[in-house]
DSSP file (Angstrom, degrees, kcal/mol; ACC not computed):
  #  RESIDUE AA STRUCTURE BP1 BP2  ACC     N-H-->O    O-->H-N    N-H-->O    O-->H-N    TCO  KAPPA ALPHA  PHI   PSI    X-CA   Y-CA   Z-CA
    1    1 A M              0   0    0      0, 0.0     2,-0.1     0, 0.0     0, 0.0   0.000 360.0 360.0 360.0 136.8   52.2  -44.9  -19.3
    2    2 A T    >   -     0   0    0      1,-0.1     3,-1.2     4,-0.1     0, 0.0  -0.373 360.0-107.8 -80.1 164.3   55.9  -45.4  -18.6
    3    3 A D  T 3  S+     0   0    0      1,-0.3    -1,-0.1    -2,-0.1     0, 0.0   0.796 118.4  49.4 -62.8 -29.4   58.3  -42.6  -18.4
    4    4 A D  T 3  S+     0   0    0      2,-0.1    -1,-0.3     0, 0.0     2,-0.3   0.471  86.4 105.5 -92.4  -0.8   60.0  -43.5  -21.7
    5    5 A A  S <  S-     0   0    0     -3,-1.2     0, 0.0     1,-0.1     0, 0.0  -0.585  76.7-116.5 -78.8 140.2   56.7  -43.8  -23.7
    6    6 A E        -     0   0    0     -2,-0.3    -2,-0.1     1,-0.1    -1,-0.1  -0.590  30.3-117.6 -76.2 132.0   55.9  -40.9  -26.1
    7    7 A P        -     0   0    0      0, 0.0     3,-0.1     0, 0.0    -1,-0.1  -0.319  19.9-119.6 -66.3 154.9   52.8  -39.0  -25.2
    8    8 A L  S    S+     0   0    0      1,-0.2     2,-0.5    24,-0.0    24,-0.1   0.932 101.8  32.0 -62.2 -48.2   50.0  -39.0  -27.7
    9    9 A C  S    S+     0   0    0     23,-0.0     2,-0.3     2,-0.0    -1,-0.2  -0.953  77.7 154.6-115.5 119.1   50.0  -35.2  -28.2
   10   10 A T        -     0   0    0     -2,-0.5    -4,-0.0    -3,-0.1     0, 0.0  -0.996  41.2-150.9-144.6 146.9   53.2  -33.4  -27.9
   11   11 A A        +     0   0    0     -2,-0.3     2,-0.1     2,-0.1    -1,-0.1   0.485  62.6 119.5 -92.4  -5.3   54.7  -30.2  -29.2
   12   12 A H        -     0   0    0      1,-0.1    -2,-0.1     0, 0.0     0, 0.0  -0.402  50.6-156.9 -64.8 130.9   58.3  -31.6  -29.1
   13   13 A V        -     0   0    0     -2,-0.1     5,-0.1     2,-0.0    -2,-0.1  -0.952  21.3-122.1-109.6 117.8   59.9  -31.7  -32.5
   14   14 A P    >>  -     0   0    0      0, 0.0     3,-1.6     0, 0.0     4,-0.5  -0.224  23.3-115.3 -56.5 147.0   62.7  -34.3  -32.7
   15   15 A T  G >4 S+     0   0    0      1,-0.3     3,-1.4     2,-0.2     4,-0.3   0.888 115.3  53.8 -51.6 -45.8   66.1  -32.8  -33.7
   16   16 A A  G 34 S+     0   0    0      1,-0.3     3,-0.3     2,-0.1    -1,-0.3   0.719 108.8  50.5 -65.9 -20.2   66.2  -34.7  -37.0
   17   17 A A  G X4 S+     0   0    0     -3,-1.6     3,-2.2     1,-0.2     7,-0.3   0.419  78.5  97.8 -97.7   0.9   62.7  -33.3  -38.0
   18   18 A R  T << S+     0   0    0     -3,-1.4    -1,-0.2    -4,-0.5    -2,-0.1   0.742  79.4  58.2 -65.6 -20.9   63.5  -29.7  -37.3
   19   19 A G  T 3  S+     0   0    0     -3,-0.3    -1,-0.3    -4,-0.3    -2,-0.1   0.481 110.0  45.7 -82.6  -2.4   64.2  -29.1  -41.0
   20   20 A G    <>  +     0   0    0     -3,-2.2     4,-2.5     1,-0.1    -1,-0.2  -0.413  60.2 154.1-137.2  61.6   60.7  -30.3  -41.8
   21   21 A P  H  > S+     0   0    0      0, 0.0     4,-2.4     0, 0.0     5,-0.2   0.869  78.9  49.3 -62.1 -36.8   58.2  -28.7  -39.5
   22   22 A A  H  > S+     0   0    0      2,-0.2     4,-2.6     1,-0.2     5,-0.2   0.917 112.4  47.9 -68.0 -41.5   55.3  -29.0  -42.0
   23   23 A S  H  > S+     0   0    0      2,-0.2     4,-2.3     1,-0.2    -1,-0.2   0.886 112.2  49.7 -65.5 -38.2   56.1  -32.7  -42.6
   24   24 A M  H  X S+     0   0    0     -4,-2.5     4,-2.3    -7,-0.3    -2,-0.2   0.924 112.1  47.5 -66.3 -43.5   56.3  -33.3  -38.9
   25   25 A A  H  X S+     0   0    0     -4,-2.4     4,-2.7    -5,-0.2    -2,-0.2   0.910 112.1  50.3 -62.8 -42.4   52.9  -31.6  -38.3
   26   26 A L  H  X S+     0   0    0     -4,-2.6     4,-2.7     2,-0.2    -2,-0.2   0.906 110.1  49.9 -63.5 -41.8   51.3  -33.5  -41.2
   27   27 A A  H  X S+     0   0    0     -4,-2.3     4,-2.1     2,-0.2    -1,-0.2   0.915 113.0  46.8 -63.4 -42.6   52.6  -36.8  -39.8
   28   28 A R  H  X S+     0   0    0     -4,-2.3     4,-2.5     2,-0.2     5,-0.2   0.932 113.5  47.5 -64.7 -45.7   51.3  -36.1  -36.3
   29   29 A V  H  X S+     0   0    0     -4,-2.7     4,-2.9     1,-0.2     5,-0.2   0.915 111.2  51.4 -63.1 -43.1   47.9  -34.9  -37.7
   30   30 A A  H  X S+     0   0    0     -4,-2.7     4,-2.2    -5,-0.2    -1,-0.2   0.911 111.3  48.1 -61.0 -41.9   47.6  -38.0  -39.9
   31   31 A R  H  X S+     0   0    0     -4,-2.1     4,-2.0     2,-0.2    -2,-0.2   0.934 114.6  44.7 -64.6 -46.0   48.4  -40.3  -36.9
   32   32 A L  H  X S+     0   0    0     -4,-2.5     4,-2.5     1,-0.2    -2,-0.2   0.875 112.0  52.8 -66.9 -37.6   45.9  -38.6  -34.6
   33   33 A H  H  X S+     0   0    0     -4,-2.9     4,-2.6    -5,-0.2    -1,-0.2   0.908 109.4  49.4 -62.6 -42.4   43.2  -38.5  -37.4
   34   34 A R  H  X S+     0   0    0     -4,-2.2     4,-2.5    -5,-0.2    -2,-0.2   0.884 110.6  50.4 -65.4 -39.2   43.7  -42.3  -37.9
   35   35 A I  H  X S+     0   0    0     -4,-2.0     4,-2.1     2,-0.2    -2,-0.2   0.931 111.9  47.5 -63.2 -45.8   43.4  -42.9  -34.1
   36   36 A A  H  X S+     0   0    0     -4,-2.5     4,-2.0     1,-0.2    -2,-0.2   0.911 112.6  49.0 -63.1 -42.7   40.1  -40.8  -34.0
   37   37 A A  H  X S+     0   0    0     -4,-2.6     4,-2.6     1,-0.2     5,-0.2   0.918 109.1  53.3 -62.4 -43.2   38.7  -42.6  -37.1
   38   38 A G  H  X S+     0   0    0     -4,-2.5     4,-1.4     1,-0.2    -1,-0.2   0.895 108.2  50.0 -59.0 -41.5   39.6  -46.0  -35.5
   39   39 A R  H  X S+     0   0    0     -4,-2.1     4,-0.6     1,-0.2    -1,-0.2   0.917 112.9  46.1 -63.9 -43.1   37.7  -45.1  -32.3
   40   40 A L  H >< S+     0   0    0     -4,-2.0     3,-0.6     1,-0.2     4,-0.3   0.877 114.5  47.2 -67.7 -37.5   34.6  -44.0  -34.3
   41   41 A L  H ><>S+     0   0    0     -4,-2.6     5,-1.9     1,-0.2     3,-1.3   0.697  92.9  77.9 -79.4 -19.1   34.7  -47.1  -36.5
   42   42 A R  H ><5S+     0   0    0     -4,-1.4     3,-1.7     1,-0.3    -1,-0.2   0.865  86.9  61.2 -57.4 -35.9   35.2  -49.5  -33.6
   43   43 A G  T <<5S+     0   0    0     -4,-0.6    -1,-0.3    -3,-0.6    -2,-0.2   0.774 103.4  49.8 -62.3 -26.3   31.4  -49.1  -32.8
   44   44 A A  T < 5S-     0   0    0     -3,-1.3    -1,-0.3    -4,-0.3    -2,-0.2   0.440 121.5-110.0 -89.6  -1.1   30.7  -50.5  -36.3
   45   45 A G  T < 5S+     0   0    0     -3,-1.7     2,-0.3    -4,-0.4    -3,-0.2   0.720  74.2 134.8  80.5  21.4   33.0  -53.5  -35.6
   46   46 A L      < -     0   0    0     -5,-1.9    -1,-0.3    -8,-0.1    -2,-0.1  -0.802  49.3-138.4-106.8 147.1   35.7  -52.3  -38.1
   47   47 A Y    >   -     0   0    0     -2,-0.3     3,-2.0     1,-0.1     4,-0.5  -0.674  48.4 -76.8 -91.3 154.1   39.4  -52.1  -37.7
   48   48 A P  T 3  S+     0   0    0      0, 0.0    -1,-0.1     0, 0.0   -14,-0.0  -0.247 119.8  21.3 -53.6 134.0   41.2  -49.0  -39.1
   49   49 A G  T >> S+     0   0    0    -15,-0.1     4,-1.1    -3,-0.1     3,-0.8  -0.012  96.2  95.3  97.2 -28.6   41.5  -49.2  -42.9
   50   50 A Q  H <> S+     0   0    0     -3,-2.0     4,-2.4     1,-0.2     5,-0.2   0.815  75.9  64.7 -64.7 -28.3   38.7  -51.7  -43.4
   51   51 A E  H 3> S+     0   0    0     -4,-0.5     4,-2.8     1,-0.2    -1,-0.2   0.849  98.1  54.5 -64.1 -31.4   36.3  -48.8  -44.1
   52   52 A F  H <> S+     0   0    0     -3,-0.8     4,-2.0     2,-0.2    -1,-0.2   0.886 108.0  49.1 -69.0 -37.7   38.3  -48.0  -47.2
   53   53 A V  H  X S+     0   0    0     -4,-1.1     4,-2.2     2,-0.2    -2,-0.2   0.943 114.5  45.1 -62.1 -48.1   37.9  -51.5  -48.5
   54   54 A M  H  X S+     0   0    0     -4,-2.4     4,-3.0     1,-0.2     5,-0.2   0.902 110.0  54.2 -65.6 -41.2   34.2  -51.4  -47.8
   55   55 A M  H  X S+     0   0    0     -4,-2.8     4,-2.1     1,-0.2    -1,-0.2   0.913 109.7  48.4 -58.2 -42.8   33.8  -47.9  -49.4
   56   56 A H  H  X S+     0   0    0     -4,-2.0     4,-2.9     1,-0.2     5,-0.4   0.930 113.2  46.6 -64.3 -44.8   35.5  -49.2  -52.6
   57   57 A L  H  X S+     0   0    0     -4,-2.2     4,-2.3     1,-0.2    51,-0.2   0.898 111.9  50.4 -66.5 -40.1   33.2  -52.3  -52.7
   58   58 A W  H  < S+     0   0    0     -4,-3.0    -1,-0.2     1,-0.2    -2,-0.2   0.892 118.1  39.8 -63.5 -38.5   30.1  -50.3  -52.0
   59   59 A D  H  < S+     0   0    0     -4,-2.1    -2,-0.2    -5,-0.2    -1,-0.2   0.876 128.5  27.9 -79.0 -38.1   30.9  -47.8  -54.8
   60   60 A K  H  < S-     0   0    0     -4,-2.9    -3,-0.2     1,-0.2    -2,-0.2   0.668  92.9-143.2-101.4 -19.3   32.3  -50.2  -57.4
   61   61 A G     <  +     0   0    0     -4,-2.3    -1,-0.2    -5,-0.4    -2,-0.1  -0.445  62.9   2.4  81.4-164.6   30.5  -53.5  -56.7
   62   62 A P  S    S+     0   0    0      0, 0.0     2,-0.3     0, 0.0    45,-0.2  -0.284  74.6 169.9 -59.5 134.5   32.3  -56.8  -57.1
   63   63 A V  E     -A  106   0A   0     43,-2.3    43,-3.5    41,-0.0     2,-0.1  -0.945  40.0 -91.6-139.4 160.2   36.0  -56.5  -58.1
   64   64 A R  E  >  -A  105   0A   0     -2,-0.3     4,-2.2    41,-0.3     3,-0.3  -0.470  36.3-122.0 -68.4 146.5   39.0  -58.7  -58.4
   65   65 A Q  H  > S+     0   0    0     39,-3.1     4,-2.4     1,-0.2     5,-0.2   0.882 113.7  55.8 -58.6 -38.5   41.1  -58.9  -55.2
   66   66 A S  H  > S+     0   0    0     38,-0.3     4,-1.7     1,-0.2    -1,-0.2   0.875 107.8  48.4 -62.9 -37.0   44.1  -57.6  -57.1
   67   67 A E  H  > S+     0   0    0     -3,-0.3     4,-2.4     2,-0.2    -1,-0.2   0.889 110.2  52.1 -68.3 -39.4   42.2  -54.6  -58.3
   68   68 A L  H  X S+     0   0    0     -4,-2.2     4,-2.4     2,-0.2     5,-0.2   0.911 106.8  53.0 -62.5 -43.1   41.0  -53.9  -54.7
   69   69 A I  H  X>S+     0   0    0     -4,-2.4     5,-1.1     1,-0.2     4,-0.9   0.916 111.9  45.5 -59.3 -44.7   44.6  -54.1  -53.5
   70   70 A K  H  <5S+     0   0    0     -4,-1.7     3,-0.3     1,-0.2    -1,-0.2   0.901 111.7  52.7 -64.9 -40.6   45.6  -51.5  -56.1
   71   71 A A  H  <5S+     0   0    0     -4,-2.4    -2,-0.2     1,-0.2    -1,-0.2   0.886 114.5  39.1 -65.8 -40.3   42.6  -49.2  -55.3
   72   72 A V  H  <5S-     0   0    0     -4,-2.4    -1,-0.2    -5,-0.1    -2,-0.2   0.538 100.4-137.6 -90.0  -5.8   43.2  -49.1  -51.6
   73   73 A E  T  <5 +     0   0    0     -4,-0.9     2,-0.3    -3,-0.3    -3,-0.2   0.887  55.3 131.2  53.1  48.9   47.0  -48.8  -52.0
   74   74 A L      < -     0   0    0     -5,-1.1    -1,-0.2     1,-0.0    -2,-0.1  -0.830  67.6 -80.6-123.9 164.9   47.9  -51.2  -49.2
   75   75 A D    >>  -     0   0    0     -2,-0.3     4,-2.2     1,-0.1     3,-0.5  -0.392  40.5-123.6 -61.8 137.3   50.2  -54.2  -48.9
   76   76 A P  H 3> S+     0   0    0      0, 0.0     4,-2.5     0, 0.0     5,-0.2   0.863 111.8  52.5 -53.9 -38.7   48.5  -57.4  -50.4
   77   77 A S  H 3> S+     0   0    0      2,-0.2     4,-2.0     1,-0.2     5,-0.1   0.865 108.4  51.3 -67.8 -33.5   49.0  -59.3  -47.1
   78   78 A T  H <> S+     0   0    0     -3,-0.5     4,-2.4     2,-0.2    -1,-0.2   0.926 111.8  46.1 -66.0 -45.2   47.3  -56.4  -45.2
   79   79 A V  H  X S+     0   0    0     -4,-2.2     4,-2.9     2,-0.2    -2,-0.2   0.893 110.4  54.0 -65.4 -39.7   44.3  -56.5  -47.5
   80   80 A T  H  X S+     0   0    0     -4,-2.5     4,-2.2    -5,-0.2    -1,-0.2   0.925 110.0  47.0 -60.3 -44.5   44.1  -60.3  -47.4
   81   81 A K  H  X S+     0   0    0     -4,-2.0     4,-2.2     2,-0.2    -2,-0.2   0.909 112.1  50.6 -63.5 -42.6   44.0  -60.1  -43.5
   82   82 A M  H  X S+     0   0    0     -4,-2.4     4,-2.8     1,-0.2     5,-0.2   0.930 110.7  49.0 -59.4 -45.5   41.3  -57.3  -43.7
   83   83 A L  H  X S+     0   0    0     -4,-2.9     4,-2.7     1,-0.2     5,-0.2   0.874 107.8  54.3 -65.1 -37.0   39.3  -59.4  -46.1
   84   84 A Q  H  X S+     0   0    0     -4,-2.2     4,-2.4     2,-0.2    -1,-0.2   0.941 112.5  43.6 -60.2 -46.4   39.5  -62.5  -43.9
   85   85 A R  H  X S+     0   0    0     -4,-2.2     4,-1.8     2,-0.2    -2,-0.2   0.916 115.3  48.0 -65.5 -43.3   38.2  -60.5  -40.9
   86   86 A L  H  <>S+     0   0    0     -4,-2.8     5,-2.9     1,-0.2     6,-0.9   0.867 112.3  49.8 -66.2 -35.4   35.5  -58.8  -43.0
   87   87 A E  H ><5S+     0   0    0     -4,-2.7     3,-1.2     4,-0.2    -2,-0.2   0.914 108.9  51.4 -68.4 -43.3   34.5  -62.2  -44.5
   88   88 A Q  H 3<5S+     0   0    0     -4,-2.4    -2,-0.2     1,-0.3    -1,-0.2   0.845 109.5  51.1 -61.2 -33.3   34.3  -63.8  -41.0
   89   89 A A  T 3<5S-     0   0    0     -4,-1.8    -1,-0.3    -5,-0.2    -2,-0.2   0.541 118.4-115.4 -81.3  -6.8   32.0  -60.9  -39.9
   90   90 A G  T < 5S+     0   0    0     -3,-1.2    21,-0.3    -4,-0.3    22,-0.3   0.654  84.7 115.0  84.8  16.0   29.8  -61.5  -43.0
   91   91 A H  S   <S+     0   0    0     -5,-2.9    18,-2.3    -6,-0.2     2,-0.3   0.709  74.7  30.2 -94.0 -21.8   30.5  -58.2  -44.7
   92   92 A V  E     -B  108   0A   0     -6,-0.9     2,-0.4    16,-0.3    16,-0.2  -0.941  62.7-152.0-133.5 159.1   32.3  -59.5  -47.8
   93   93 A R  E     -B  107   0A   0     14,-2.6    14,-2.1    -2,-0.3     2,-0.4  -0.998   8.5-159.7-129.4 134.0   32.2  -62.6  -49.9
   94   94 A R  E     +B  106   0A   0     -2,-0.4    12,-0.2    12,-0.2    10,-0.0  -0.925  21.3 157.0-112.8 139.9   35.1  -63.9  -51.9
   95   95 A S  E     -B  105   0A   0     10,-2.3    10,-3.8    -2,-0.4     2,-0.1  -0.972  49.2 -77.0-152.4 162.3   34.7  -66.3  -54.8
   96   96 A P  E     -B  104   0A   0      0, 0.0     8,-0.2     0, 0.0     5,-0.2  -0.408  54.6-109.0 -62.4 139.9   36.5  -67.4  -57.9
   97   97 A D  E >   -B  100   0A   0      6,-2.6     3,-0.7     3,-0.7     6,-0.2  -0.564  20.4-140.4 -69.4 127.7   36.2  -64.8  -60.7
   98   98 A P  T 3  S+     0   0    0      0, 0.0     3,-0.2     0, 0.0    -1,-0.2   0.764 101.8  48.6 -63.8 -23.7   33.9  -66.3  -63.4
   99   99 A D  T 3  S+     0   0    0      1,-0.3     2,-0.2     2,-0.0    -2,-0.0   0.695 128.7  18.6 -87.8 -20.1   36.2  -64.8  -66.1
  100  100 A D  E X   - B   0  97A   0     -3,-0.7     3,-2.1     3,-0.1    -3,-0.7  -0.760  65.5-161.7-152.6  98.2   39.4  -66.1  -64.7
  101  101 A R  E 3  S+     0   0A   0      1,-0.3    -1,-0.1    -2,-0.2    -2,-0.0   0.639  91.0  62.8 -61.9 -14.5   39.1  -69.0  -62.2
  102  102 A R  E 3  S+     0   0A   0     -6,-0.1    -1,-0.3     2,-0.1     2,-0.2   0.747  95.1  74.7 -79.3 -23.1   42.6  -68.2  -60.9
  103  103 A A  E <  S-     0   0A   0     -3,-2.1    -6,-2.6    -6,-0.2     2,-0.5  -0.524  78.9-130.7 -89.9 156.7   41.6  -64.8  -59.7
  104  104 A V  E     - B   0  96A   0     -8,-0.2   -39,-3.1    -2,-0.2     2,-0.4  -0.912  13.2-150.4-109.7 132.2   39.4  -64.0  -56.7
  105  105 A R  E     -AB  64  95A   0    -10,-3.8   -10,-2.3    -2,-0.5     2,-0.4  -0.845  10.6-160.6-100.8 138.0   36.4  -61.8  -56.9
  106  106 A V  E     +AB  63  94A   0    -43,-3.5   -43,-2.3    -2,-0.4     2,-0.3  -0.952  13.9 170.6-120.4 136.3   35.4  -59.8  -53.8
  107  107 A E  E     - B   0  93A   0    -14,-2.1   -14,-2.6    -2,-0.4     2,-0.2  -0.995  35.2-109.4-144.4 151.9   32.0  -58.2  -53.1
  108  108 A A  E     - B   0  92A   0     -2,-0.3   -16,-0.3   -51,-0.2     2,-0.1  -0.531  38.0-131.9 -73.9 143.7   30.1  -56.6  -50.3
  109  109 A T    >   -     0   0    0    -18,-2.3     3,-0.7    -2,-0.2     4,-0.5  -0.469  22.6-106.5 -91.9 168.2   27.3  -58.7  -48.9
  110  110 A E  G >  S+     0   0    0      1,-0.2     3,-1.5     2,-0.2     4,-0.4   0.882 120.3  61.0 -57.2 -39.8   23.8  -57.6  -48.1
  111  111 A K  G >  S+     0   0    0    -21,-0.3     3,-1.1     1,-0.3     4,-0.4   0.825  95.0  62.2 -59.0 -32.4   24.7  -57.6  -44.4
  112  112 A S  G X> S+     0   0    0     -3,-0.7     4,-1.2   -22,-0.3     3,-1.0   0.685  81.4  81.4 -70.4 -16.5   27.3  -54.9  -45.0
  113  113 A C  H <> S+     0   0    0     -3,-1.5     4,-0.8    -4,-0.5     3,-0.3   0.838  86.8  57.1 -60.3 -31.7   24.7  -52.4  -46.2
  114  114 A G  H <> S+     0   0    0     -3,-1.1     4,-1.0    -4,-0.4    -1,-0.3   0.815 101.8  57.1 -65.5 -30.1   24.0  -51.7  -42.6
  115  115 A L  H <> S+     0   0    0     -3,-1.0     4,-3.2    -4,-0.4     5,-0.3   0.823  92.0  70.7 -67.9 -31.8   27.6  -50.7  -42.1
  116  116 A L  H  X S+     0   0    0     -4,-1.2     4,-2.6    -3,-0.3    -1,-0.2   0.913 100.2  44.8 -55.5 -47.1   27.4  -48.1  -44.9
  117  117 A E  H  X S+     0   0    0     -4,-0.8     4,-2.4    -3,-0.2    -1,-0.2   0.889 114.1  50.0 -64.8 -39.1   25.3  -45.8  -42.8
  118  118 A E  H  X S+     0   0    0     -4,-1.0     4,-2.3     2,-0.2    -2,-0.2   0.912 112.6  46.4 -65.9 -42.3   27.5  -46.3  -39.7
  119  119 A V  H  X S+     0   0    0     -4,-3.2     4,-2.3     2,-0.2    -2,-0.2   0.921 112.6  50.2 -66.1 -43.8   30.7  -45.6  -41.7
  120  120 A A  H  X S+     0   0    0     -4,-2.6     4,-1.8    -5,-0.3    -2,-0.2   0.918 112.0  47.8 -60.7 -43.1   29.1  -42.5  -43.3
  121  121 A A  H  X S+     0   0    0     -4,-2.4     4,-2.4     1,-0.2    -1,-0.2   0.889 109.7  53.1 -65.3 -39.6   28.0  -41.2  -39.9
  122  122 A A  H  X S+     0   0    0     -4,-2.3     4,-2.6     1,-0.2    -1,-0.2   0.900 109.0  49.5 -61.9 -40.7   31.5  -41.9  -38.5
  123  123 A W  H  X S+     0   0    0     -4,-2.3     4,-2.2     2,-0.2    -1,-0.2   0.840 109.1  51.9 -70.3 -32.5   33.1  -39.9  -41.3
  124  124 A V  H  X S+     0   0    0     -4,-1.8     4,-2.4     2,-0.2    -2,-0.2   0.942 112.8  45.4 -65.2 -46.3   30.6  -37.0  -40.7
  125  125 A T  H  X S+     0   0    0     -4,-2.4     4,-2.7     1,-0.2     5,-0.2   0.913 112.6  50.8 -61.8 -43.6   31.6  -37.0  -37.0
  126  126 A L  H  X S+     0   0    0     -4,-2.6     4,-2.6     1,-0.2    -1,-0.2   0.904 109.9  50.4 -61.2 -41.8   35.3  -37.2  -37.8
  127  127 A E  H  X S+     0   0    0     -4,-2.2     4,-2.2     2,-0.2    -2,-0.2   0.928 111.2  48.3 -61.5 -46.0   34.9  -34.3  -40.2
  128  128 A E  H  X S+     0   0    0     -4,-2.4     4,-0.6     1,-0.2    -2,-0.2   0.926 115.1  44.4 -61.6 -45.8   33.2  -32.2  -37.6
  129  129 A R  H >< S+     0   0    0     -4,-2.7     3,-0.5     1,-0.2    -1,-0.2   0.888 114.0  50.4 -66.6 -38.8   35.8  -33.0  -34.9
  130  130 A T  H 3< S+     0   0    0     -4,-2.6    -1,-0.2    -5,-0.2    -2,-0.2   0.882 117.8  37.0 -66.8 -39.1   38.7  -32.4  -37.3
  131  131 A L  H >< S+     0   0    0     -4,-2.2     3,-2.2    -5,-0.2    -1,-0.2   0.297  79.7 140.2-102.8   9.5   37.5  -29.0  -38.5
  132  132 A T  T << S+     0   0    0     -4,-0.6     3,-0.1    -3,-0.5    -3,-0.1  -0.269  72.7  21.2 -53.1 132.8   36.1  -27.6  -35.3
  133  133 A G  T 3  S+     0   0    0      1,-0.3     2,-0.4     0, 0.0    -1,-0.3   0.311  96.6 113.5  91.2  -9.3   37.0  -24.0  -34.9
  134  134 A L    <   -     0   0    0     -3,-2.2    -1,-0.3     1,-0.0    -3,-0.0  -0.808  64.4-128.0 -96.9 137.2   37.6  -23.4  -38.6
  135  135 A S     >  -     0   0    0     -2,-0.4     4,-2.7    -3,-0.1     5,-0.2  -0.238  32.2-100.5 -70.8 169.3   35.2  -21.1  -40.6
  136  136 A A  H  > S+     0   0    0      1,-0.2     4,-2.2     2,-0.2     5,-0.1   0.899 125.9  48.1 -59.4 -41.1   33.7  -22.4  -43.8
  137  137 A S  H  > S+     0   0    0      2,-0.2     4,-2.3     1,-0.2    -1,-0.2   0.882 111.2  50.2 -69.6 -36.3   36.2  -20.4  -45.9
  138  138 A E  H  > S+     0   0    0      2,-0.2     4,-2.7     1,-0.2    -2,-0.2   0.897 109.9  51.4 -66.1 -39.4   39.1  -21.8  -43.8
  139  139 A Q  H  X S+     0   0    0     -4,-2.7     4,-2.4     2,-0.2    -2,-0.2   0.928 110.8  47.7 -61.8 -44.8   37.8  -25.3  -44.2
  140  140 A A  H  X S+     0   0    0     -4,-2.2     4,-2.3     1,-0.2    -2,-0.2   0.906 113.6  47.6 -62.9 -41.8   37.6  -24.8  -48.0
  141  141 A E  H  X S+     0   0    0     -4,-2.3     4,-2.9     2,-0.2     5,-0.2   0.895 110.2  52.7 -65.8 -40.2   41.2  -23.4  -48.0
  142  142 A F  H  X S+     0   0    0     -4,-2.7     4,-2.6     2,-0.2    -2,-0.2   0.929 111.0  46.2 -60.1 -46.8   42.4  -26.3  -45.8
  143  143 A V  H  X S+     0   0    0     -4,-2.4     4,-2.1     2,-0.2    -2,-0.2   0.899 112.7  51.1 -63.9 -40.4   40.9  -28.8  -48.3
  144  144 A R  H  X S+     0   0    0     -4,-2.3     4,-1.7     2,-0.2    -2,-0.2   0.931 112.1  46.1 -62.1 -45.8   42.4  -26.9  -51.2
  145  145 A L  H  X S+     0   0    0     -4,-2.9     4,-2.4     1,-0.2    -2,-0.2   0.902 111.0  51.7 -65.8 -41.4   45.9  -26.8  -49.6
  146  146 A L  H  X S+     0   0    0     -4,-2.6     4,-3.1     1,-0.2    -1,-0.2   0.885 106.8  55.6 -62.0 -36.4   45.7  -30.5  -48.7
  147  147 A G  H  X S+     0   0    0     -4,-2.1     4,-2.3     2,-0.2    -1,-0.2   0.896 107.9  48.3 -61.2 -40.1   44.8  -31.2  -52.3
  148  148 A M  H  X S+     0   0    0     -4,-1.7     4,-2.3     2,-0.2    -2,-0.2   0.926 112.2  48.2 -65.3 -44.6   47.9  -29.5  -53.4
  149  149 A V  H  X S+     0   0    0     -4,-2.4     4,-2.5     1,-0.2    -2,-0.2   0.923 111.6  50.6 -61.7 -44.0   50.1  -31.4  -50.9
  150  150 A E  H  X S+     0   0    0     -4,-3.1     4,-2.8     1,-0.2    -1,-0.2   0.914 108.8  51.9 -60.0 -42.7   48.4  -34.6  -52.1
  151  151 A G  H  X S+     0   0    0     -4,-2.3     4,-2.3     2,-0.2    -1,-0.2   0.905 109.3  49.9 -60.4 -42.0   49.2  -33.7  -55.7
  152  152 A N  H  X S+     0   0    0     -4,-2.3     4,-1.8     1,-0.2    -1,-0.2   0.934 114.5  43.6 -60.4 -46.3   52.8  -33.1  -54.8
  153  153 A L  H  X S+     0   0    0     -4,-2.5     4,-2.6     2,-0.2    -2,-0.2   0.843 111.3  54.0 -72.3 -32.9   53.1  -36.5  -53.0
  154  154 A C  H  X S+     0   0    0     -4,-2.8     4,-2.6     2,-0.2    -1,-0.2   0.915 108.3  50.2 -64.8 -41.9   51.2  -38.3  -55.8
  155  155 A A  H  X S+     0   0    0     -4,-2.3     4,-1.5    -5,-0.2    -2,-0.2   0.906 112.2  47.9 -61.8 -40.8   53.7  -36.9  -58.4
  156  156 A E  H  X S+     0   0    0     -4,-1.8     4,-1.4     2,-0.2    -2,-0.2   0.912 111.6  49.6 -65.3 -43.8   56.5  -38.1  -56.1
  157  157 A A  H  X S+     0   0    0     -4,-2.6     4,-1.0     1,-0.2    -2,-0.2   0.884 107.0  55.5 -63.6 -38.6   54.9  -41.6  -55.7
  158  158 A A  H >< S+     0   0    0     -4,-2.6     3,-0.5     1,-0.2     4,-0.4   0.875 103.7  55.0 -62.7 -36.6   54.4  -41.9  -59.5
  159  159 A Q  H >< S+     0   0    0     -4,-1.5     3,-1.0     1,-0.2    -1,-0.2   0.871 104.2  54.4 -62.7 -37.3   58.2  -41.3  -60.0
  160  160 A D  H 3< S+     0   0    0     -4,-1.4    -1,-0.2     1,-0.2    -2,-0.2   0.748 104.4  55.7 -67.5 -23.5   58.9  -44.2  -57.6
  161  161 A C  T <<        0   0    0     -4,-1.0    -1,-0.2    -3,-0.5    -2,-0.2   0.527 360.0 360.0 -88.7  -6.3   56.8  -46.5  -59.7
  162  162 A L    <         0   0    0     -3,-1.0    -1,-0.2    -4,-0.4    -2,-0.1   0.497 360.0 360.0 -73.5 360.0   58.6  -45.8  -63.0
């Protein structure tokens, strides 16, 4: 690591972020959580974010690509790249939608079913690592508080979409 590279874990709060310590902590935790998830999912051959695409397909079955993009709330070009990689790996299949030949239908393949157990196991491990040291009641409170924060941010995001 070079001298000017930011360390992965640091207690330094940039001057501009000092008015938002909770937001800074949340941003750091989210980044570290994503890194940890990426490491766990690498063993399954997945890139970060692809697990959300697969989770949606496993739960919902075949969907239009446009619906998938909305569901995972990512940029269309990002989802397209993810789908290309997942298709090359044999985990998804894309085909013309039988109801609208202009639309593309995406579905999980039989081969992807083996991934489901690996992804589920990775999320159990991630949960254990993330919540180590918290009691059951602290874990429940943490989830409750995050739900409130998510609700606040969802309300804000909805305003941007009006």
